[in-house]
Structures are given as structure tokens and as C-alpha cells.
C-alpha positions in Angstrom: 14.7 18.4 9.8 15.5 18.8 13.5 15.1 16.4 16.4 11.9 16.7 18.5 11.6 14.7 21.7 7.9 13.9 21.3 7.2 14.0 17.5 10.6 12.6 16.5 11.4 15.5 14.1 10.0 18.7 12.6 11.4 21.1 10.0 14.3 23.4 10.8 12.7 26.8 11.8 13.0 30.0 9.9 14.7 28.3 6.9 14.8 29.0 3.2 16.5 26.5 0.9 16.1 24.8 -2.5 15.6 21.1 -2.4 17.2 19.3 -5.4 14.8 17.3 -7.6 13.0 17.3 -10.9 12.6 20.5 -12.8 15.5 22.1 -11.0 14.2 21.4 -7.5 11.8 23.4 -5.4 12.0 26.2 -2.8 11.1 25.4 0.8 10.4 28.1 3.4 9.6 27.4 7.1 8.4 29.7 9.8 9.7 30.2 13.3 7.5 27.4 14.6 9.2 24.9 12.3 6.5 24.2 9.7 6.4 24.9 6.0 4.8 28.3 5.6 5.6 31.7 4.2 4.0 33.4 7.3 4.1 33.0 11.0 1.4 31.1 12.9 -0.2 33.5 15.2 -2.0 32.4 18.4 -4.6 35.2 18.2 -7.3 35.2 15.5 -7.1 37.1 12.2 -10.1 39.4 12.1 -12.8 38.2 9.8 -11.0 34.9 8.9 -12.1 31.3 9.3 -9.0 29.5 10.4 -8.4 25.8 9.7 -5.5 23.8 11.1 -4.2 21.2 8.6 -2.2 18.1 9.6 -0.7 15.3 7.5 2.4 13.7 6.0 4.4 14.6 2.9 1.3 14.7 0.7 0.0 17.6 2.7 3.4 19.2 3.6 4.0 19.3 -0.2 7.1 17.2 -1.0 8.2 18.2 -4.5 6.2 21.5 -4.4 6.9 25.1 -3.3 4.6 26.2 -0.5 2.4 28.2 -2.8 1.7 25.1 -5.1 0.2 23.0 -2.3 -3.5 22.2 -2.1 -3.7 24.0 1.2 -2.4 27.3 -0.2 -4.4 27.0 -3.4 -7.6 26.3 -1.4 -7.0 29.3 0.8 -6.8 31.6 -2.2 -9.9 30.1 -3.7 -12.2 30.4 -0.7 -12.8 34.0 0.6 -12.1 34.5 4.3 -10.4 31.1 4.7 -7.0 30.9 6.5 -5.2 27.6 6.6 -2.2 26.8 8.8 -0.4 23.8 7.3 1.2 21.7 10.0 2.1 18.8 7.6 5.4 17.0 8.2 7.0 14.7 5.7 7.5 11.1 6.7 5.1 11.2 9.7 2.3 8.8 10.6 -1.1 9.7 12.0 0.3 9.1 15.5 3.0 11.7 15.1 0.4 14.1 13.4 -1.8 13.7 16.5 1.2 14.7 18.6 1.8 17.7 16.4 -1.8 18.8 17.0 -1.3 18.4 20.8 1.9 20.4 20.9 1.2 23.1 18.3 -2.5 23.1 17.6 -3.1 25.5 20.6 -3.7 28.6 18.4 -7.3 29.8 18.0 -9.1 28.0 15.2 -12.5 27.0 13.8 -11.7 23.7 12.2 -9.2 20.8 12.4 -8.4 19.1 9.1 -6.5 15.8 8.7 -5.2 15.1 5.2 -5.1 11.4 5.8 -3.1 9.6 3.1 -4.8 6.2 3.5 -1.4 4.3 3.5 -0.7 6.0 6.8 -2.4 3.1 8.6 0.9 1.2 8.0 3.0 3.8 9.9 1.4 3.1 13.3 3.1 -0.2 14.1 6.6 0.7 13.0 9.0 2.1 15.6 11.9 3.0 13.2 11.9 5.3 10.2 14.3 5.7 7.4 15.9 9.1 6.9 19.2 10.6 5.8 21.9 12.3 7.9 23.6 15.6 7.2 26.0 13.8 4.8 23.1 12.3 2.8 23.8 8.8 4.1 20.7 6.7 5.0 20.0 6.5 8.8 17.4 4.7 10.8 15.8 6.6 13.6 13.3 5.9 16.3 9.7 7.3 16.4 7.0 7.7 19.0 4.2 5.2 18.8 1.0 4.2 20.5 -0.1 0.9 21.9 -3.7 -0.1 22.4 -4.4 -1.9 25.6 -7.3 -2.6 28.0 -7.1 0.9 29.4 -6.9 2.5 25.9 -4.0 4.3 24.2 -0.6 4.5 25.7 2.2 6.6 24.2 5.6 4.8 23.9 9.2 5.7 23.0 8.9 9.3 24.4 11.3 11.0 24.6 12.3 9.7 21.2 16.0 8.5 21.3 18.4 10.9 19.5 20.7 8.2 18.3 20.6 6.9 14.7 21.3 3.4 13.5 22.6 1.8 10.3 21.4 -1.4 8.8 24.3 -3.1 10.6 23.8 -1.5 14.0 20.0 -1.6 14.3 19.0 -3.9 17.2 17.6 -7.2 15.9 14.4 -6.8 17.9 13.6 -3.7 15.9 14.0 -5.3 12.5 10.2 -6.2 12.2 9.4 -2.6 13.1 11.2 -0.7 10.4 8.8 1.3 8.2 9.1 0.9 4.4 6.7 2.6 2.0 5.2 0.5 -0.8 5.1 -2.9 1.0 1.9 -4.0 -0.8 3.6 -7.3 -1.5 4.3 -8.0 2.2 2.8 -11.5 1.8 6.0 -12.3 -0.1 8.3 -10.8 2.6 10.9 -12.6 4.6 9.9 -12.2 8.3 13.5 -12.7 9.4 14.6 -9.7 7.4 11.9 -7.3 8.7 11.7 -4.6 6.1 13.5 -6.5 3.3 11.2 -7.8 0.6 11.8 -11.3 -0.8 10.7 -10.0 -4.2 13.2 -7.2 -4.1 15.9 -9.4 -2.9 15.4 -12.2 -5.4 14.3 -10.2 -8.5 16.5 -7.3 -9.8 14.8 -4.0 -10.4 13.6 -3.4 -13.9 11.1 -5.0 -16.4 11.5 -8.5 -14.8 10.4 -7.3 -11.4 7.5 -5.3 -12.8 6.4 -8.4 -14.7 6.6 -10.5 -11.5 4.5 -7.9 -9.6 1.9 -8.0 -12.4 1.7 -11.8 -12.2 1.4 -11.8 -8.4 -1.3 -9.2 -8.6 -3.3 -11.4 -10.9 -2.8 -14.5 -8.8 -4.6 -12.8 -5.8 -7.0 -9.9 -5.6 -4.9 -6.8 -5.5 -5.3 -5.0 -2.2 -2.4 -2.7 -1.4 -3.6 -1.9 2.1 -5.3 -5.0 3.5 -5.2 -3.5 7.0 -8.6 -2.0 6.2 -10.1 -5.3 5.2 -11.8 -5.9 8.6 -13.1 -3.9 11.5 -10.8 -6.0 13.7 -7.4 -5.8 12.2 -4.9 -4.6 14.8 -3.9 -1.7 12.6 -7.4 -0.5 12.1 -8.3 -0.8 15.8 -5.3 1.3 16.6 -6.0 3.9 14.0 -9.7 4.1 14.9 -8.9 4.6 18.6 -6.4 7.2 17.8 -8.7 9.1 15.5 -11.6 8.8 17.9 -9.5 10.3 20.7 -8.4 13.1 18.4 -11.9 13.9 17.2 -13.5 13.8 20.7 -10.7 15.8 22.2 -10.7 18.5 19.5 -11.9 21.9 20.5 -13.3 22.5 17.0 -15.1 20.3 14.4 -12.8 17.9 12.6 -12.7 17.0 8.9 -10.9 14.0 7.5 -9.8 14.3 3.9 -9.0 10.8 2.5 -6.0 11.0 0.1 -6.1 7.8 -2.0 -3.4 5.4 -2.8 -2.1 5.9 -6.3 -3.2 2.4 -7.4 -6.9 3.3 -6.8 -6.7 5.7 -9.8 -5.5 3.2 -12.4 -7.7 2.0 -15.2 -10.3 -0.7 -14.8 -8.8 -4.1 -15.6 -5.3 -3.0 -14.5 -3.6 -5.7 -12.4 -2.7 -2.9 -10.0 -6.1 -1.4 -9.8 -7.0 -1.6 -6.1 -10.4 -1.9 -4.4 -10.9 1.0 -2.0 -14.2 -0.2 -0.7 -12.8 -1.5 2.5 -11.2 1.7 3.7 -14.2 3.7 2.5 -16.4 1.4 4.7 -14.1 1.9 7.7 -14.2 5.6 7.5 -17.9 5.8 7.0 -18.3 3.7 10.2 -15.9 6.1 12.0 -18.0 9.1 10.9 -21.2 7.5 12.1 -19.6 6.7 15.5 -17.9 10.0 16.1 -19.9 12.6 14.1 -16.8 13.9 12.3 -16.9 15.1 8.7 -15.2 12.8 6.2 -14.6 13.9 2.6 -13.5 11.2 0.1 -12.4 12.6 -3.3 -11.9 9.2 -4.9 -15.4 8.9 -6.5 -14.9 12.2 -8.3 -11.3 11.4 -9.2 -12.3 8.1 -10.8 -14.8 10.0 -13.0 -12.0 12.1 -14.5 -10.3 11.1 -17.7 -7.2 8.9 -17.8 -4.8 11.8 -18.5 -5.9 13.6 -15.3 -5.7 10.5 -13.2 -2.3 9.4 -14.6 -0.8 12.8 -13.8 -2.3 13.0 -10.3 0.9 11.6 -8.6 4.6 11.5 -9.3 6.7 8.8 -7.5 3.9 8.3 -5.0 3.4 12.0 -4.1 0.8 14.4 -5.3 2.0 16.2 -8.4 1.3 19.8 -9.3 -1.8 18.7 -11.0 -2.7 16.5 -8.0 -2.5 19.5 -5.6 -4.5 21.6 -8.0 -7.2 18.9 -8.4 -7.5 18.3 -4.6 -7.8 22.1 -4.0 -10.6 22.3 -6.6 -12.5 19.4 -5.2 -12.2 20.7 -1.7 -13.4 24.2 -2.6 -17.1 23.5 -2.4 -16.6 21.5 0.8 -14.9 24.4 2.5 -17.4 26.9 1.1 -20.1 24.9 2.8 -18.2 24.6 6.1 -17.4 28.3 6.2 -20.8 29.6 5.0 -22.1 32.2 7.5 -19.1 31.6 9.8 -16.4 33.9 8.4 -17.7 37.0 10.0 -18.4 35.2 13.4 -14.8 34.0 13.5 -13.7 37.6 14.0 -15.5 37.6 17.4 -14.2 34.1 18.4 -17.4 32.2 17.8 -16.9 28.5 16.9 
């Protein structure tokens, strides 16, 4: 990754490297713009193509996958005339993705697509992200963020500070604003420790912690992302305002693809099975208010057999099977959106 004064970071441009991981790792290629792609992003149109600009976090950028294995690349191959520029950046929130659109989404296009991993609502309030420095040591870095006030959205912490902190050097006033993935047990957190979970501190990793989580889940209705539970939670108000500004400011129609939390795919009766009804309601309301397109694959995913659902993610990220499944589900959606418009794209018609 490299520093970016507005977004916080993007990928190193014109890079080819192998990232270590399961199955021998995976190959990453970036273009001169600094995004994962085997081709350059051209400002001018590709004759006869319908161009969609895709934004998102690591689910869309393709952590754990080579470029060609991602749902964006698979979908492009499946739909004739479709061209997708993938601007996904690992570790980003919707606020940073909006900034990516502002700074890089100036190329000619017919559609804007946001691969919105529903957990991203939790990345709006944090002001500090965990990363690793060049030596592999964990580092804490600042990020841009928006605040919602009487006059609307205001962008803060830009330019993003270049310095990195450690756990010991991080200013105490930033402790509550450190982002940590998987904080569904935040009700059991120690507010004086910010990102440090009481459960993690008191119960060692292993079967005992897993059993404790199962017990806690049964004690209360399991909802990994309670920020969607009401129309008036601060997090939803901020996300709704951000998405509304993006949708209404977009020069092309906008499609939101809701990528579900992994717990929503677990079996009925599982203590970790989440209820997605709240976030589904919020995005239906947003679509009605703004006129944007929203595609929610969860109902179709839940109809699939257990083996398919259990292999949909690996360590919280879309697996190879997950990317293939999302691409297949999106194929008819994009065929409908592009119907009769591929040829007109060659002349610049929206």
C-alpha cells in the first residue's frame, strides 16, 4: 500500500507480487492508477462497451484471490459487452470509497456500483485503522472520516497524517476510535480500552472462548450489526447521508450490492445465525428515498444448500466459491441493466 492524503492509502501502482497465504498465496497485479487490475483504466470509452465503476473494500478488491478470480472479473466475462473497472481497496470504509470515487471515478462510465459489505457501517466512526509497516509489525494509522452536522456532511482529518502509532504511542483520546473487525460482542467491551474486548482479554482463545460466545449469543438475540436496528442510530444516519450524497451526485445510475455478514448464512437455530431484516429494511428505505438500485443476494444465498453456504467465506472474506456465486447471481442483474445499452455506450449515451 502507499500513502494517499485524502483516502489514507491505495495500492502501490504498477506492481506485481505474490501475497503469502493459503494454497501458496495469490498473485496481485496493480495498474498505473494504483488499483488491482490487469489493465489500465482509460478515461475514454471502449467502443461498444458498457462500463461500470465498482467500489468496495477487501471483499470487492479480492483479498485471498488473484484478480481473475474476483466476482468483478468473472461477471465481466459472463456478460457480453460489460466492462468493469474495479476500484476496491482493502481495509477501507464507505467514506473512503466515496473519496476514491471522487478522486478517480472521473473516467467515462455508464454505471456506478458499490459492493457494500454490510459490516462497513462500523468503519465510519473510527479514525484509526490497523495495518502493518514494511517490516510486518502492526501499526495504527489515521483515516479520513465524515461528521454529520446541521449543515450536512463535513470531511475531517484531511490531509490524513502520515505518521503511524503503536499501541503504546497512540494518543488516549483516539482509543475509542480504533477500528477492529468482528466486534459483535461490543456490549461486553471495556470502554476504557477502546478496541480491546473484555471477552478477548478475560477468556483465552480456543474452545472456551467459542463456548462463551455461544452462551452469550443465546442470552440475547444475536445481532452482529445492531447499528442498523433503527432509522436513527448515529451510524445509520451518517451512512444514509453519505450514500444519499453519493447517489445524487453521481453522473450515472448507482447500484448497491449488499454483501452479507457471514453469520447471516449459518443454519437456522445456530446461536450465531443473525437476523438481517433490519439492514434490509434500511436499504429498502434508502432505495425508495433516492431511486437507486439495490440488489440483495441474501435471499437467494439462503436458499442454497449448507455446503454452498458454508464455503461462501474463508476467515470473513469471500472465498473462491463466494466470488463465483456472487458473479452468477449478479449476471441476470447486469444483463437487465445493460440490455439495449451496450451499443449506445459506444456513442457516449447514458
